[in-house]
N, C-alpha and C positions, 0 to 999 in steps of 0.2 A: 900276406900271400903265402901259400903252401909251397915249400920248395922240395920236400921229400916226405915219404911216409913209409912205414913198415907194415906188413900185413902177413898173417899166418892163420890158417894154412894157405897153400898156393891158390886154391879156388877162390878164396876171399880176395886175393890180389887181382885175379882175373875179373871178378865181378866189379871191383872198384874201378879198374882200368876201363872196362866197357862203359860204366856209368859216366866217367869223366869224358870219354870220347864222344858219347852221345850228347852230353851237355855242351861240349864245344861246337858240335855241328848243329845244334838247335838254333834257329834264327831268333834274333831279338824281336820283341813285339813290334809289329808293323802298323803304322798309323794308316787310317783310311784316307785315301786321296780324293779330294773333291775339287772339281773345277767350278769356280765361282765367276759368273759374268756380271759385271757392273754396268748399269745403264749410263753412268756418268763417272768420269774419273775422279772428280773432286767435290761432288755434292755432299753437304754435311749429313744428309739423310742416308748416304750410301757408304761413306768412308770409315765408319766404325769397323768394317770388315778388315780394312788395312791396319787400323790401330790395333785391333785384337790380334792380328797376325804378327805384327811387329813385337807385341808384348809377349807372344808365346801362349796366349790364352786358348787359341784353337788347338794348338799342339797338346796342351794340357788335357783337352777333351778328346784326345786321340785322333785329331784330324790334321792332315797335311793339305794346305790349300794352294791351288794354282789359280791366281787371280787374273782375269782378262777384262780390260776396259773396252766398252762399246760406245759408239756415238749415238745413244738414244735407246729408249725402251723397245722400240720396234725391232732394232737390230739384236737386242738381247733376246727377245722372244723368238726371232728367227734362228738364233743359235741354239736355243732350247729345242725348237722343233727339229733341228738337224742333229740333235743328240750330242752337241758339242760342249754343253755345260750341264752341271748337276743342280746348281743353285743360282737363282737370279736375284740380284740385289738392285732394286729399282724403286718405282713409285706405285701407288695404288692404281694409278691410271692404266697400268699394264694388265689389270684384271679384265679389261676389255678384250685382250687377246685370249684370255682363258675362256671368256664367253663365246669367242669365235672358234674355239677348238684347239688352241695351243696346248700341247701336252704337258701342262704344268698347273699348279694350283698355289694360291697365296697361302702362306703358312704363318705369317707374322705381319701385323701392322707395326712397323718399327718407329714411325713418327706420325703424329696426327695433324697438327697445323703445319704451315710451310713458311716459317720466318726466314729460312735460308734462301728463299727465292724473293727477289725484290724488284721494284720498279726504279730504274735510275735514269738520270738525264745527263747531258753533257755539262761539264764544269761551269761554263758561262751561261747556261740556260736561265731565262727569267722565271721558269716554272718552279714554284716553291711548294705546291700542294697537289694532291691527287685530283682535286676538283678542277684544276686548271688543265687537265689532260683531255677535257671534252673536245672532240673533233680533231685531236692530234694524232700523229702517226706513231704507232707503238710497234717496235720490233720484237718479234718472238722467234723462237728457234726454228719451228716448222709448223705447217698446218696440222691441226689435230693434236698438237702437243699440249702438255700441261700449261706451258707458258701462254699458248694461244688461248686456252680456256680461261686462264687468269685475266687476260686482257678483256675478254668478253664478259667475264664475271664482274669486273670493275664497272663496265658500262651498264650492266644490269642493275647492280647495287645502287649506282648513282641515278638510275632512271633515265639514261640517255638514249635508250632504244638500241636495237640491233646494229645500227650503223653509227653509234655514238663515238666510236674511235675507229681509226683506219689501221688495220692490222697488216704488217709487212713481215714476211719470213726472211730473216737475215742469217740464220744459223745460230748455234748456241756457243757459249763460252766467251773467253776474253777477246781473242783476236777479231771474230766477226762483229762483236758489239762495238769495239773500239773503232773498227773500220767504218761501221755505219754512222757512228757519231762524227768522225772526222769528215766524212763525205756529206754530212747533213742529210742523210737518207731518212733518218727518223728523228722525232722530237724526244722520244723516250724509248726505253727497251726493258724487257723483262728477262733477267738472268740471275745468276747466283748473287746473293747479297755481298759475298766476299769479293766478287768481281768489281762492284761499285766502290767498296771500301778500299780496294787496291787502287782503283782509278783516282780516288780522292787523294791518296798519298802523292800522286804525280800530277794532280790538278787536271785530270782528263775527264772526270765525271764524278758524280756523287749519288748516293743512295737517297731516293725520295722517300720510300717506305717499303717495308716488307709486305708481300701480298697477304700475309696473315692478319693485317690490320683491317681487311674487309672480307676475307674468307674465313670460314670456320674450320673445323676438322675435315680433312680431305684425304686421309691416309696418304700423306705426302711421301711417305716411305713405306715400302713393303718388300718382304722376302718371299721368294717362290722356290718350290721344289719341283723337279721334273717328275712326271708320273713314273718314269723308269726307276728313279732313285727311291721313291716311296714304295714301289713294288718289290725292289730287290734289297734295300738296306734302310728300312725306316729308322733304325737306331742311329744312323748317321745324320738324319734330319733332326732327330731329337738332340744329338750332341751339338750340331751346328747352332741350333736355337739357344741351347743352354750357354754356349760360348759367347754368342752375340749378346745375350742379356747380361752376362758377367762383364763383358767389355763395356757396355753402356754404363753399368754401375761404376766401373772404374773411372770412366770419363767424367761422370758427375762429381766424383770425390777427388779427382786429381787434375785441376785445371792446368797447372803449369806444364805437367808432363804431356797432357793431351794437346795443348797448343803447340808444343815443340814437335810432336809427331805429325800433327796436321799440317804444320808449316812445311815440314819435309815432304809431305805428300802433295800439297797444293802448289808449293813454290811461292806462296805469298808470305809476306813478312810476319814474324811473331806478333807484331803490333796489330796487323790486320786480323790475324786468326784469334787474337785475344778479344778483339771487339766482336768478331763473329761468334766466338764461344758464348759470350754473355747474351748475344741475341738469340741463339738457337738451342742452348742446352736444355731448356724446358720443354722442347718439342718431343723428346724421346719418350715412348711409352715404357712403362715399368715392367710389363709382363707380355708384351707382343699381342695383346688381345685387340680384336677389332671392335670399334665402337659404332653405335647406331648413326651418329651424325656423319661420320666419315663415309659409311656405306650409302647413306641417303644422298650425300653430295656427289659421290662418285657416280651413282646411278643417274642423277640429273645431268652430270657432265657428259656421260655416255650419250644421253638423249640430245643434249644441246649441240654436241659436236658430230652427231650422226655416226658414232663409232660402233654402236651395237644395234642391230635391228630389233624391233619389238620391245618387250618389257622383260629384261633379264632378271632371273631369280638370283639375287646377290648371294644368297646362302650357299649356292652351288659353286661359287667362284673362290671360296676360301675354306680353310679348316683350322681349328685350334687343337686338333687331336695330338699334335706332336710337341706342344708346349710343355715345359716342366710342370709337374703336378704340385 
């Protein structure tokens, strides 16, 4: 540290003094603040943003994140329409909102299949296989949700017809699923695989199978940028995606550290999150690029669920222009 200095002539001292004063008043580099809306608090397809934020990876890319959890993709899209968030962290199914005019566009297919979503049954259920679910009551989060479509897709794949299972909306997450099991409201439910792995620890339920065992790539995870952010600060979109990709690379290479962070986020035990890690780590895309199978399955789901009228042009619902070169 400089404690004293001499200068001569006097004019040189004045110049140095003015320079030091200006330097002291110059603010430090300010990170760009982005508000990120998550469609689900604990979904494996979504929480890399929390992991990267905890690790300081987004800060390294010049971003200061404010993260908000929403109870579903529709609420996230509503927040985007209201100008309350800059980045949406959800599922490919939210591209239906883009087709209907939401002021956002998909900028990354973050996960392709959906092993993080599973079909589970109560602990004492006699049901052991997916084929035994024919005609049974399956709980889903809400009508028109990805879990709703996953139940219908099971019936379609098994050839059971449109009424092959009875779909009941019970709400998403741990508490509604457990309540439905205890009240014998449903025979099975579709929720996060970690929910059922956690149930198994307490002998309250068990995972029958991930939905990825009968579904292909479905863009189960996707990132969205608001039209306003793209118009005003496209560099921030690029920085966010670069940080996301770096975070996923870290997660692949550091299981123990990732499990510890995810357990902190989900409040599930490290044992549950370790099992979950092994189940889902292969689902993350390496470069955020959209694949044809995901887009085709999304388009069919929009039709099956009557989410989008007509025949949407999927190429207008996403862009890869902000991905790292």
